[in-house]
C-alpha positions as CSV (number, residue, x, y, z in Angstrom):
1,M,22.3,14.7,-27.3
2,T,24.7,11.5,-27.9
3,S,27.4,11.4,-26.1
4,A,28.9,12.4,-22.6
5,T,30.3,15.4,-23.7
6,P,28.4,18.7,-23.5
7,Q,29.0,20.4,-26.9
8,D,30.4,23.8,-24.7
9,E,33.5,21.7,-23.1
10,N,33.5,24.4,-20.0
11,T,29.7,23.8,-18.9
12,A,30.0,20.6,-16.7
13,I,27.8,18.0,-17.0
14,L,24.4,17.7,-14.5
15,A,22.7,14.4,-15.5
16,C,22.8,11.0,-18.3
17,T,20.3,9.3,-19.7
18,I,21.5,5.5,-19.6
19,S,19.8,3.3,-21.9
20,R,19.9,1.2,-24.5
21,D,18.6,3.2,-27.1
22,V,18.0,7.2,-26.1
23,Q,16.4,7.4,-29.7
24,N,13.6,5.1,-28.1
25,F,12.8,7.3,-25.5
26,D,12.0,10.7,-27.5
27,L,9.7,11.9,-25.0
28,L,12.9,12.1,-22.4
29,I,15.4,13.8,-24.5
30,E,12.7,16.7,-25.4
31,D,12.0,16.9,-21.2
32,M,16.1,16.7,-20.4
33,E,16.0,19.6,-22.6
34,A,13.9,22.0,-21.4
35,A,15.2,20.1,-17.6
36,L,18.7,21.0,-18.5
37,G,19.5,22.3,-21.7
38,E,22.7,21.2,-22.7
39,R,24.0,20.2,-20.0
40,W,23.2,16.8,-19.9
41,G,24.7,13.6,-22.1
42,D,23.4,10.3,-23.5
43,L,25.5,6.8,-22.2
44,G,24.9,2.9,-23.3
45,F,23.8,0.9,-20.3
46,A,28.1,-0.5,-20.8
47,E,29.1,3.3,-21.3
48,A,28.2,4.0,-18.0
49,L,30.2,2.0,-16.3
50,A,32.7,3.0,-17.6
51,F,31.9,6.6,-17.2
52,F,31.7,7.2,-13.9
53,S,35.3,6.1,-12.3
54,Q,35.4,9.0,-14.9
55,P,36.7,12.9,-13.5
56,E,33.3,14.2,-15.8
57,A,31.2,12.0,-13.6
58,E,32.0,14.4,-10.5
59,S,29.4,16.8,-11.5
60,L,26.6,14.9,-12.2
61,Q,23.9,15.3,-9.7
62,F,21.5,12.8,-11.5
63,V,21.2,10.0,-14.2
64,A,18.0,8.8,-15.2
65,L,17.7,4.9,-16.1
66,A,15.4,4.2,-18.8
67,I,14.8,0.4,-19.9
68,D,11.6,-1.0,-21.3
69,G,11.1,-4.6,-21.8
70,E,13.2,-5.6,-23.4
71,D,15.8,-5.2,-21.0
72,E,14.7,-7.2,-18.8
73,D,17.2,-9.6,-19.4
74,N,20.1,-7.3,-18.4
75,L,18.1,-6.9,-14.8
76,T,22.2,-7.6,-13.0
77,L,23.8,-4.7,-15.2
78,M,21.0,-2.2,-14.6
79,G,20.8,-3.1,-11.0
80,E,24.9,-2.4,-11.3
81,I,24.7,0.3,-13.1
82,I,22.6,1.6,-9.9
83,S,24.8,0.6,-7.2
84,Q,27.9,2.4,-8.5
85,A,26.0,5.3,-9.4
86,K,24.8,5.4,-5.1
87,E,28.5,4.8,-4.5
88,K,29.5,8.1,-6.0
89,K,26.2,9.6,-4.5
90,I,24.6,10.5,-7.7
91,K,20.8,9.9,-7.8
92,V,18.7,7.9,-9.8
93,V,16.0,8.0,-11.9
94,L,14.3,5.0,-12.8
95,I,12.2,5.3,-16.2
96,A,10.1,2.0,-17.2
97,E,7.7,1.5,-19.9
98,D,6.6,-2.1,-20.0
99,V,8.5,-3.3,-17.5
100,T,7.4,-6.3,-14.9
101,P,6.6,-4.8,-11.2
102,A,9.3,-7.7,-9.8
103,S,11.6,-6.1,-12.0
104,L,10.6,-2.7,-11.0
105,H,10.4,-3.9,-7.1
106,Q,14.3,-5.4,-7.6
107,L,15.4,-2.0,-9.6
108,L,14.0,0.1,-6.7
109,R,15.5,-2.1,-3.8
110,K,19.3,-1.6,-5.2
111,G,18.3,2.6,-4.7
112,A,16.6,3.6,-7.4
113,D,15.9,7.0,-5.6
114,E,12.5,8.0,-8.5
115,F,10.5,5.9,-10.5
116,V,8.7,7.7,-13.4
117,P,6.1,5.2,-16.7
118,Y,6.9,6.2,-19.7
119,P,5.6,7.6,-21.5
120,L,6.6,10.6,-19.4
121,P,3.4,12.1,-18.0
122,E,3.6,16.2,-18.1
123,N,6.1,17.9,-15.7
124,E,6.9,14.4,-14.0
125,L,10.7,15.1,-14.8
126,Q,10.7,18.1,-13.8
127,E,8.7,17.0,-10.2
128,A,11.3,14.2,-10.0
129,I,14.5,16.7,-10.1
130,D,12.7,18.5,-8.1
131,R,11.9,15.6,-5.0
132,M,15.7,14.8,-5.8
133,N,16.8,18.1,-4.9
134,K,15.0,18.4,-1.5
135,P,17.0,18.7,1.3
136,D,16.8,14.6,2.9
137,P,14.1,14.4,4.9
138,V,15.0,15.0,9.1
139,H,15.5,11.2,10.4
140,V,12.7,10.1,12.8
141,P,13.4,10.7,16.3
142,Q,12.9,6.9,18.2
143,A,10.4,9.3,20.5
144,D,7.9,9.6,17.7
145,A,8.2,6.2,16.4
146,V,5.8,3.4,17.9
147,H,8.3,1.2,20.9
148,L,6.9,-2.3,20.0
149,S,8.1,-4.2,23.0
150,N,10.3,-7.9,21.7
151,G,9.4,-10.3,24.0
152,D,6.9,-13.0,24.0
153,S,5.1,-13.2,21.2
154,K,1.0,-12.3,21.2
155,E,-0.2,-14.2,18.1
156,G,-2.6,-11.9,18.0
157,A,-6.4,-11.9,15.7
158,L,-6.4,-11.3,12.0
159,F,-8.8,-9.2,10.7
160,V,-9.1,-8.1,6.9
161,V,-11.7,-6.0,5.2
162,Q,-12.1,-6.7,1.2
163,G,-14.6,-4.3,-0.9
164,L,-16.2,-6.5,-3.6
165,A,-17.4,-3.4,-5.3
166,G,-16.9,0.1,-5.6
167,G,-18.2,2.5,-2.9
168,V,-19.3,-0.7,-0.7
169,G,-18.0,0.8,2.2
170,S,-14.8,-1.4,3.1
171,T,-12.1,1.4,4.3
172,T,-15.0,2.7,6.8
173,F,-16.3,-0.9,7.9
174,A,-12.2,-1.7,8.4
175,V,-11.1,1.6,10.4
176,N,-14.2,2.1,12.5
177,L,-14.1,-1.7,13.5
178,A,-10.1,-1.0,14.5
179,W,-11.3,2.0,16.4
180,E,-14.0,0.2,18.2
181,L,-11.7,-2.6,19.0
182,A,-9.2,-0.5,20.1
183,T,-11.8,1.2,22.9
184,V,-14.0,-2.2,23.5
185,S,-12.5,-1.7,26.9
186,D,-11.6,1.6,29.5
187,K,-9.4,-1.0,31.8
188,D,-7.3,-3.1,29.9
189,A,-8.0,-2.1,26.6
190,P,-6.6,-4.5,23.2
191,K,-4.1,-3.6,21.0
192,V,-4.6,-2.8,18.0
193,C,-3.3,-2.1,14.6
194,L,-5.0,-1.2,11.5
195,I,-2.8,-2.2,7.7
196,D,-3.7,0.3,4.5
197,L,-3.0,-2.9,2.0
198,D,-4.4,-1.2,-1.0
199,L,-1.3,0.5,-2.1
200,Q,-2.7,3.0,-5.0
201,Y,-6.1,3.7,-3.6
202,G,-5.6,3.8,0.1
203,T,-7.2,6.1,2.2
204,I,-6.9,5.1,5.6
205,S,-4.5,8.1,6.2
206,T,-7.7,10.6,4.6
207,Y,-10.9,8.5,7.0
208,L,-7.9,9.4,10.1
209,D,-6.4,12.7,8.6
210,L,-2.8,11.0,9.2
211,P,0.3,12.2,6.7
212,R,1.4,9.5,4.0
213,R,4.9,9.3,5.6
214,E,8.1,7.8,2.9
215,T,9.1,5.0,5.9
216,V,6.4,2.9,5.3
217,F,7.4,2.2,1.3
218,E,11.5,1.9,2.5
219,M,10.0,-1.0,4.9
220,L,7.8,-2.8,2.1
221,S,10.3,-2.3,-0.1
222,D,13.2,-3.8,1.9
223,T,11.4,-6.3,4.1
224,A,13.6,-9.3,4.2
225,S,16.0,-6.4,7.3
226,M,12.9,-5.4,9.1
227,D,12.7,-6.0,12.6
228,E,10.6,-4.3,15.4
229,E,12.4,-0.9,15.2
230,V,12.1,-0.4,11.5
231,F,8.6,-1.1,11.3
232,G,7.1,0.6,14.4
233,T,9.0,3.4,12.8
234,A,6.4,2.6,9.8
235,L,4.0,3.0,12.1
236,Q,1.6,6.1,13.3
237,T,-0.5,6.8,16.7
238,Y,-4.0,7.3,16.5
239,E,-5.5,9.2,19.8
240,E,-3.3,7.2,22.0
241,K,-5.9,4.4,21.1
242,M,-4.3,2.4,18.3
243,E,-1.3,1.8,15.6
244,V,-2.3,2.4,11.6
245,L,-0.1,1.7,8.5
246,T,-1.0,4.1,5.8
247,A,-0.6,3.5,2.1
248,P,2.9,4.3,1.2
249,S,2.1,8.1,-0.1
250,D,3.3,7.1,-3.7
251,M,1.0,5.6,-5.8
252,V,2.8,2.3,-6.5
253,P,1.9,-1.0,-8.4
254,L,0.3,-3.5,-6.2
255,D,2.6,-6.1,-7.2
256,I,5.8,-4.7,-6.5
257,I,5.3,-6.1,-3.5
258,T,5.7,-10.0,-3.0
259,P,4.0,-12.4,-0.8
260,E,7.0,-13.2,0.9
261,D,7.3,-9.4,2.0
262,V,3.3,-9.3,3.0
263,Q,3.7,-12.1,5.3
264,R,6.6,-10.4,7.3
265,V,4.7,-7.4,7.7
266,I,1.5,-9.5,9.1
267,D,3.7,-12.0,10.7
268,T,5.1,-8.8,12.7
269,A,2.6,-7.1,13.2
270,R,0.2,-10.2,15.1
271,A,3.4,-10.5,17.5
272,H,2.9,-7.0,19.0
273,F,-0.8,-6.7,18.6
274,D,-3.8,-8.7,19.8
275,Y,-5.7,-7.5,16.8
276,V,-4.7,-6.4,13.1
277,I,-7.3,-5.0,11.0
278,V,-6.1,-5.3,6.9
279,D,-8.1,-3.2,4.6
280,M,-7.2,-4.7,1.2
281,P,-7.9,-3.3,-2.2
282,K,-10.2,-4.7,-4.5
283,T,-8.0,-6.0,-7.4
284,L,-6.9,-10.1,-6.3
285,V,-3.0,-9.9,-6.6
286,H,-0.4,-13.0,-5.7
287,W,-0.5,-12.0,-2.6
288,S,-3.8,-11.7,-2.0
289,E,-4.0,-16.0,-1.1
290,T,-1.0,-15.1,1.6
291,V,-3.3,-12.8,3.4
292,L,-6.4,-15.2,3.0
293,Q,-4.5,-18.5,4.4
294,A,-3.7,-16.6,7.0
295,A,-7.1,-14.2,8.5
296,H,-8.7,-14.8,11.4
297,V,-11.9,-13.7,9.8
298,Y,-12.2,-12.5,6.0
299,F,-14.3,-9.8,5.8
300,A,-16.4,-9.4,2.1
301,L,-18.6,-6.6,1.8
302,I,-21.7,-6.3,-0.6
303,E,-23.8,-3.8,-1.4
304,L,-27.9,-5.6,-2.4
305,D,-27.5,-5.0,-6.6
306,M,-26.6,-6.8,-9.5
307,R,-22.4,-6.0,-9.5
308,S,-21.5,-6.7,-6.2
309,A,-23.5,-10.0,-6.6
310,Q,-22.2,-10.5,-9.8
311,N,-18.0,-10.1,-8.4
312,A,-19.0,-12.1,-5.4
313,L,-19.8,-15.5,-7.7
314,R,-17.0,-15.3,-9.4
315,L,-14.9,-14.3,-6.0
316,K,-16.8,-17.5,-4.8
317,R,-15.8,-19.4,-8.1
318,A,-12.5,-18.5,-8.3
319,L,-11.2,-19.3,-4.5
320,Q,-13.2,-22.8,-5.0
321,A,-11.4,-23.8,-8.2
322,E,-8.2,-22.7,-6.3
323,E,-9.1,-25.0,-3.3
324,L,-8.9,-22.1,-0.8
325,P,-10.4,-21.5,2.6
326,F,-13.7,-20.0,1.0
327,N,-14.9,-20.4,4.2
328,K,-13.0,-18.1,5.7
329,L,-15.6,-15.7,3.8
330,R,-17.9,-13.8,6.2
331,F,-20.6,-11.8,3.9
332,A,-21.0,-7.8,5.3
333,L,-24.3,-6.7,3.7
334,N,-23.9,-1.9,4.0
335,R,-26.8,-0.4,3.4
336,A,-29.1,-3.2,4.3
337,P,-33.3,-2.6,3.9
338,K,-34.1,-1.4,7.8
339,F,-36.4,-4.0,9.6
340,T,-39.5,-3.1,8.2
341,D,-38.5,-3.3,5.0
342,L,-39.8,-6.6,4.1
343,N,-39.7,-6.7,0.7
344,G,-35.7,-5.6,1.1
345,K,-35.2,-8.6,3.9
346,S,-36.6,-10.7,0.8
347,R,-34.4,-9.6,-1.6
348,V,-31.6,-10.4,0.8
349,K,-32.4,-14.1,1.6
350,R,-33.1,-14.5,-1.9
351,M,-29.5,-13.1,-3.3
352,G,-27.8,-15.5,-0.3
353,E,-29.6,-18.1,-1.0
354,S,-29.1,-18.1,-5.7
355,L,-25.1,-17.2,-4.2
356,G,-24.9,-20.0,-2.2
357,I,-23.9,-17.7,0.2
358,S,-24.5,-16.9,3.7
359,I,-24.7,-13.0,4.5
360,D,-23.7,-12.8,8.2
361,L,-23.5,-9.3,9.1
362,Q,-26.1,-7.2,7.9
363,L,-24.7,-3.4,8.3
364,P,-27.9,-0.2,8.1
365,D,-27.5,2.7,6.2
366,G,-25.9,5.4,8.4
367,G,-26.7,8.1,5.7
368,K,-24.7,11.2,5.1
369,P,-22.5,11.4,8.7
370,V,-20.8,8.3,7.3
371,M,-19.4,10.2,4.9
372,Q,-19.0,13.8,6.5
373,S,-16.7,11.5,9.8
374,G,-14.3,10.1,6.6
375,D,-13.8,14.2,4.9
376,H,-13.0,15.3,8.6
377,G,-11.1,11.9,9.7
378,L,-12.9,10.6,12.5
379,P,-14.4,7.5,13.2
380,L,-17.8,7.9,13.2
381,S,-17.8,7.1,17.5
382,S,-16.1,10.5,17.8
383,S,-19.0,12.4,15.1
384,A,-21.7,10.6,15.3
385,A,-21.6,8.1,18.1
386,K,-25.6,7.3,17.7
387,N,-25.1,6.6,14.4
388,P,-26.9,3.3,13.4
389,L,-24.1,1.9,11.5
390,R,-21.8,2.9,14.3
391,R,-23.4,1.2,16.8
392,E,-23.6,-2.5,14.7
393,I,-20.1,-2.1,14.6
394,A,-19.4,-1.6,17.8
395,K,-22.2,-4.6,18.6
396,L,-19.9,-6.8,16.2
397,A,-16.5,-4.9,18.2
398,K,-17.6,-6.4,21.1
399,S,-18.7,-9.9,20.4
400,L,-15.0,-10.1,18.6
401,H,-13.2,-9.0,21.7
402,S,-15.6,-11.6,24.0
403,L,-15.4,-14.4,22.0
404,G,-11.0,-13.6,21.7
405,T,-10.7,-13.5,25.4
406,S,-13.3,-16.1,26.2
407,D,-11.3,-17.9,23.9
408,A,-7.7,-17.0,25.8
409,E,-9.1,-17.9,28.9
410,A,-9.8,-21.5,27.9
411,A,-6.3,-21.8,26.2
């Protein structure tokens, strides 16, 4: 289609593409025809604003705003298109190719309902249409939200966990450390918040068998207006012991949140909890420095292999080159050799010496029960309480809690 008027004037238009030149998005044309037949039109950017005020626009269900890198100079106009569409109660699908995460973030905050990358994955446009046509989700009652007191700030301790290679067990460590801290005392259990900042592949929700909520992305998209109620609605309570902020339900770019967004989330969590544990992505992003600066302890998980050694050295060089607090890192060796494995112990010592780091924590290999625990959505203390890995993490949690308690009493 080349205009906003359908070939059959008695058939209402259901949707429009809005772009600089729709011919640049040939796959979009094919998918629009497959989904809507002839009941769609095409508009330029300037035409769209004028069309929204026309009677023909009243039948529109959605518009597909298609942009590429050349359109980033016109973000104000793109935002105005989205805003006017929302005023007319028209859904907006944002289709983008070679657009920076910052620009995507800006447009999504304007109110775009769906984001689809271009080239379009198979059936993705139809799935986006189906999602938009679903009834609006029922608002979460306040009783289901986590109630956060707005009294005195706790200024809780921030413990950060990052794996320096794939499969080193960083999420397992973060989940179980959070749980052990939450259950460290029967009489006066501390308040614990576990946050998954691995926005793409975060699996804390899987390891604790929790659903992923749309409210997480909504909160992260507009932290400037976030308050205790909004933050509490995004949290989920696990076994009445700790609160969890899972990764968003959809995979989103890591750079879609800013350092300021991350700082606000951390500050809010620390104000209401005694301990905040953050599980980081393996990738360094522009808000990694924000988390590092805020952390009290930054656990860097490695294994006794070449990839971990190389990545640890590269991370050390990167932090020192930027004069960032490398001393906050506590290297934790997962699947460490047993006490009787003298050859393995010697390798650990040589690894630390060659890298110029101190391996402060050695976590034993928990074997298959660790994987089974994650698959069943249970902490190790619930599924394999006598597992050596669980015992070591519990020992660490008690040490951290006793240290925090003694510091509080001294203050």
